[in-house]
C-alpha positions, 0 to 999 in steps of 0.5 A: 821570803830573805835575800840575803846576797845571791842567795834567796831563801824562803822558811815554810814552818806554818804552810800546809799549802803552797798554792799552784804558781806560789814561788814559780821563776822566784829563783830560790835557793833555799827552803827551809822548815818544809815539814808541815807542807801536805799539798804543793801546787802545778809549778809551784816551784817551777824554776828555782835553784834549791838543792834538797825537798824533804817534806814529812807529809806532803800527800800531793804533787800538783802537776810540774811543781818542779818543772824544771828545778836544774839545782834539784839533786835531793827528792825524800817523798813522804810514806803518805803521799797519794798523788804525783801529777805528772811532770813534777819533777820534768827537768829536775836534771840532777837528781839520780834518785828519789827516796820517800822515809818509811815514818821510821826513820828511813829514807829508801830508795826501794819499796812500796811506801804505801797503797800509791807510792812504789820505788824501785831502784829510785825510779818513780812507779804509782799506783792507778785506781784501777789498781795498775801499775804506771811509770810515773817519773825516772830521775832526770840525773839518773847514770844509767844507761839502761831502763828495764821497766817494772813487769806488770806496768800498766802505764807510762806517764806523761814527760816521765823520761824527766830529759834524761841524757843518760838513757840509753835503751828501754825495755818494756814489758808486754803488760804495757798498755799505753805510754803518754804525751812527751813520756821520754821527750828528751831522753835524746841519748837514747 
């Protein structure tokens, strides 16, 4: 970690694992060299100030990993992600869409990245172990007033709504079985 005036930077060049709470409330304004990260523990980057997170090898993202990082705008997930825990991006009010790297150098906001991750119009869905679809994370800064949850969605994850203040209407599919606790907590325009 290097403090540069009001900035606080972290270079993670050789890091593959970030343990739980590692940089929680650390005032980080920039993270460099995330190319080798595979695992991000719960609340690892909670309440920091960096704007971009791109990690082409990340497989797991823990509960609340980026919670309340209100400056975070760009998140590029890897095409090898296999677990994003609940609330990973809760309170990240500047993210307008989630994207993923398809492994061939293209960044996409639509499509199935692998057998776990599906991104639809910048919204994170994932396939649960039973093969059913779950709405995992709706971007906190997405300015659409209406969310039409994908047909075939079985569950909406806890804190999926990410405190989005623009969301006014949600259309739920007949396939929906459960909605997690606090799924649309602080979505005050609903």
